[in-house]
C-alpha positions, 0 to 999 in steps of 0.5 A, spaced: 499 500 499 505 504 502 509 503 495 502 505 491 501 511 494 508 513 494 509 512 486 501 516 486 504 522 490 510 522 487 506 522 479 502 527 482 508 531 484 512 530 478 506 532 473 505 538 478 513 541 477 511 540 470 504 542 469 500 545 474 493 543 472 493 535 473 488 532 469 481 532 470 477 527 472 469 526 469 466 523 472 459 525 469 461 523 461 464 515 464 456 514 466 454 516 458 455 512 453 459 514 447 454 514 442 448 517 446 444 517 452 443 510 455 437 508 459 436 511 466 437 518 463 435 523 460 437 530 457 433 538 460 435 544 458 432 549 462 435 556 463 440 556 456 444 549 460 442 542 458 444 537 464 441 529 466 435 528 470 436 520 473 432 515 474 431 511 480 430 505 475 437 504 472 441 506 479 446 500 478 446 503 470 449 509 472 456 506 475 463 504 474 467 501 477 473 505 481 478 502 476 475 505 471 479 512 472 484 509 478 488 506 472 495 506 476 493 505 483 487 503 487 488 510 492 484 516 492 487 522 492 490 525 498 488 533 496 483 534 490 478 538 488 471 536 486 467 541 481 459 540 481 454 544 476 447 542 477 440 546 479 437 542 485 429 542 486 425 544 493 428 538 497 423 537 503 426 538 511 430 532 513 431 529 506 438 527 503 439 526 495 446 524 493 450 527 488 455 521 488 458 516 492 464 511 491 461 504 495 465 498 496 461 492 491 460 488 498 459 493 503 453 499 504 459 502 506 461 509 503 467 510 502 466 518 498 460 521 497 457 529 497 450 529 498 446 535 500 439 537 504 434 543 505 440 549 506 447 544 507 452 540 504 455 534 506 461 531 504 462 524 507 470 519 508 470 513 511 478 513 514 480 506 516 486 510 520 481 510 526 480 505 531 475 500 526 474 505 522 469 511 522 465 515 517 468 522 518 461 527 515 463 535 513 458 540 513 457 546 510 452 549 513 448 555 509 448 553 503 442 556 498 441 551 492 434 550 491 432 556 488 430 552 481 437 556 478 444 553 476 449 553 480 458 550 480 461 549 487 468 547 488 469 543 493 476 543 496 480 538 500 486 537 503 488 534 510 484 537 515 482 543 511 476 543 507 474 549 502 466 549 499 465 555 493 459 557 490 458 561 484 466 563 486 463 568 492 467 567 498 469 561 500 466 557 507 472 553 510 471 548 514 477 545 519 475 538 522 479 533 527 480 527 523 483 529 516 482 525 509 485 519 509 491 520 506 491 512 504 484 510 501 484 504 497 478 504 492 480 497 489 473 493 489 469 499 488 465 503 484 463 511 483 454 511 483 453 518 480 446 521 483 445 515 488 447 511 494 445 505 490 438 505 492 432 509 491 433 513 498 437 518 496 436 519 489 438 525 486 432 528 484 435 535 479 440 536 474 447 534 473 451 537 469 457 537 472 461 532 476 469 533 475 475 529 480 481 534 479 487 530 483 492 536 486 490 543 489 485 547 490 481 549 483 477 554 485 482 560 481 482 554 476 474 555 475 473 563 477 475 566 470 469 566 467 464 572 469 458 566 468 461 564 474 454 559 476 455 556 468 464 554 470 466 549 465 472 545 466 469 538 463 462 537 461 460 531 457 460 532 449 452 531 449 452 537 454 456 542 450 452 546 447 450 545 440 450 549 433 443 554 432 441 551 426 445 544 424 448 542 416 444 541 412 446 533 411 446 533 419 441 531 424 441 533 432 445 527 435 442 527 442 435 528 444 434 533 450 428 536 452 427 544 455 424 546 461 417 549 460 410 551 463 404 547 459 397 550 461 391 545 459 384 547 458 380 553 454 384 559 451 389 562 455 391 569 453 397 570 451 402 576 452 410 579 454 408 575 461 406 569 457 411 569 452 415 562 451 410 558 455 406 552 452 398 551 452 395 544 451 389 543 447 386 537 449 380 537 444 385 539 438 390 534 440 395 541 439 401 543 442 402 552 442 407 556 444 406 564 446 410 568 442 408 574 446 401 576 443 399 569 439 400 562 440 403 559 435 403 552 433 408 547 435 405 541 435 398 538 433 396 531 431 393 530 424 387 527 422 388 520 418 383 518 413 380 511 416 374 509 412 368 512 408 361 512 410 354 513 407 352 519 410 346 522 406 342 521 399 340 526 396 334 523 391 334 528 384 329 529 377 333 525 373 341 523 372 345 528 374 352 530 369 355 534 375 355 537 383 359 543 384 360 546 392 360 553 392 358 558 398 354 564 399 354 570 397 357 568 389 357 574 384 356 569 378 354 562 377 355 559 370 350 554 367 353 549 362 346 547 358 347 541 353 340 540 349 336 545 345 331 549 348 324 549 346 326 553 340 331 549 337 337 554 340 342 553 344 344 557 350 348 557 356 345 562 361 350 566 366 346 568 372 347 573 378 347 573 386 342 578 388 344 581 395 337 584 396 333 577 395 338 572 396 337 569 389 341 568 383 337 571 377 339 570 370 343 575 367 346 574 360 345 568 356 351 566 351 350 561 345 353 554 345 354 547 343 353 543 347 356 545 352 360 541 357 363 545 362 364 552 364 371 555 368 372 561 372 378 564 372 383 571 373 388 573 370 391 579 372 385 583 376 381 581 370 375 576 370 374 570 365 370 564 363 372 559 359 366 554 355 367 547 352 362 546 346 362 539 345 359 538 338 354 541 333 350 537 331 355 532 328 361 535 329 364 535 333 371 539 331 369 546 333 370 552 336 370 552 344 371 560 346 374 564 351 369 570 354 373 576 358 369 581 362 367 588 359 367 593 366 364 598 361 358 594 358 357 590 364 358 583 360 362 577 358 364 578 351 368 573 346 376 574 347 379 568 344 377 562 340 380 556 341 378 549 336 377 543 340 374 536 339 369 534 343 370 538 349 368 535 355 372 540 360 377 546 361 381 546 368 385 552 369 392 554 373 397 557 376 405 557 375 409 562 379 407 568 374 405 564 369 397 561 367 395 556 363 388 552 361 388 545 358 382 542 354 379 535 355 378 533 348 374 526 347 372 524 340 373 527 333 368 525 330 372 517 329 377 516 335 378 517 342 385 517 341 386 524 340 390 530 343 388 534 348 392 541 349 395 545 354 395 552 353 399 558 356 398 565 356 402 570 353 401 577 350 394 577 352 392 571 349 393 563 350 398 560 345 399 552 345 404 550 350 404 542 350 400 536 346 398 530 350 395 524 347 389 521 351 383 517 350 376 520 350 379 524 356 373 527 360 377 530 365 384 534 367 385 534 375 391 539 377 394 539 384 400 541 388 405 537 392 410 541 396 413 543 390 410 538 385 405 540 380 401 535 377 396 534 372 391 528 372 387 526 366 380 522 366 380 517 361 373 514 359 374 510 353 378 507 347 375 507 340 377 509 333 373 507 327 378 504 323 381 499 327 378 493 330 375 493 336 378 491 343 375 486 348 373 492 353 374 499 350 372 502 357 378 498 362 383 504 360 388 507 364 388 514 367 395 518 367 398 522 371 403 527 369 408 532 373 411 539 371 418 538 369 421 545 371 429 543 367 424 540 360 418 545 361 413 540 360 409 536 364 411 528 364 408 523 365 409 519 372 404 514 374 399 511 370 393 508 374 388 502 371 380 506 370 373 504 368 371 509 363 373 514 367 369 521 368 373 525 374 378 525 378 378 529 385 384 531 389 383 532 397 387 532 402 386 529 410 391 531 415 398 531 412 395 525 407 394 527 399 388 523 396 385 522 389 378 519 387 376 517 380 369 517 378 369 509 375 363 510 371 362 503 366 366 497 366 364 494 358 358 490 362 355 494 367 355 501 371 355 499 378 363 499 378 366 501 384 370 507 384 377 509 387 380 512 393 388 513 392 393 515 397 400 519 395 405 514 397 411 518 396 415 514 391 409 509 390 405 514 387 399 514 388 395 506 391 389 505 392 386 504 399 379 505 398 373 502 393 366 505 393 360 502 390 357 507 385 352 506 379 355 510 374 358 516 378 360 522 373 363 527 378 366 527 385 367 533 390 371 534 397 368 538 401 370 540 408 365 543 414 366 544 422 362 537 422 368 534 418 370 532 411 365 529 407 365 526 399 359 526 395 358 524 387 353 524 382 351 519 378 349 520 371 345 514 371 340 515 376 336 520 380 341 519 386 347 523 388 350 521 394 354 524 401 359 520 404 362 522 410 370 521 412 371 517 417 378 519 421 382 516 427 
């Protein structure tokens, strides 16, 4: 024992002559795995600094053999300093909590330990030099740590002299009769961090720094920083400050939590007094942060589509070709009339909303030809209407017309004619500063295998941008997912009078196209098998995106399932729900305070249905 002690002292003294500051032994780092935080401990950030909080269920895990740091000798240093940075919670009277202990494996005796109680700090050590051995307790009175603030303590030990410095203030010196032993063997013992190897005495606060520094008093070494409460000699890397914003290819390696006050119940006030406080809304399952004036959403449980159920049947006077959801007040309503009136004329009507009578009244009649669709849109503050003229008699190759609102006459006036072939649908959309209009061409008199066209607004009119081969196109649906822009076409059937008819020309792929900015064109993204598809509708539930297709006829029956597809990212759209429909013609999605709904119309029976989306 004496030889080991001599080697230890000589090593310390030799190092002292060459390097006055000996190597700190970071006790806290010894219980933290290099890969992160072990079970039984978590990181909390409070007042801009991070510390460990320990669990009573992992006391053994938060320990290590003394030989792990005493590599060359099994004696505890005769002179040393212990540096601790902690944040203490309120401590009940007569209760003690241990910051650390060194204990023999086979005994409950504390060889070295540090614990605190209300307004007191106690340093314990075992001295075998006394008869039968004896545990000595050195108590520092009037230590106020239970203020929920960070504090750095330096305990310096040398023989009979014990000195405690709190936050670099005036040291508290204590002299005792029993000196710290010159030969305290720690062979076969373990360091326990935050406990005394049992639940009783568990440290409940936060521990940021726990360092053993062999040699002289470390106070002068620690008290060089203006932030004395968070002075650092050595802390685990996981507690070190991380960059405010990690690099784009990095993620936070270690999880940590912040100190917070969370208010439950109804919406509380958010003023400067509540700034940086949180409010949890149980009804919406949302967490919100007060920024000093308003509650900012931090976390909110998003709805997910579970299943679809029938909600309401709407009886109609006849089969319906389309439905549109809108809210009042609405200035104009354009109706596409497909058949002639009793005088053999074909007019579509624009209605205007009367705020006085709260009804629509006929405002303007426009001559159309088997009109299938109206599309209203604005470009640079001007209002437009585009009509899809389907055919004139047996001639499908006719012009569709774009009308511009003339504020001087108070009428929609023809602005441009565009050649179309059995036009079924117009769809307007914008990409940045550019405006587009795409037409669904269905039939040219001999074939449904024809081009549909995308037009771009340039120089006061629409000009051809791109042609896409379609098969009896009945509908275009434009939608966005993030920064990506898509166009979905509903292909109704494949027919060509000059070729042999396929076995089933109603079972045909409908396609989704994505805008390629670099190529400046839409490229095919995905094909989906549909059955005489007549309409697409895009909608979202929570953070999920969906497309529903109106399948109308499979070649044998109008009783055919329409399909809801969910966006799966790399996989594209995947079928998730099959909805029984009969001659389905049109889908509309809408939301109310009561929930989310889908509505479809039937072109083969006088019935439309409302379906409710059940979410979880």
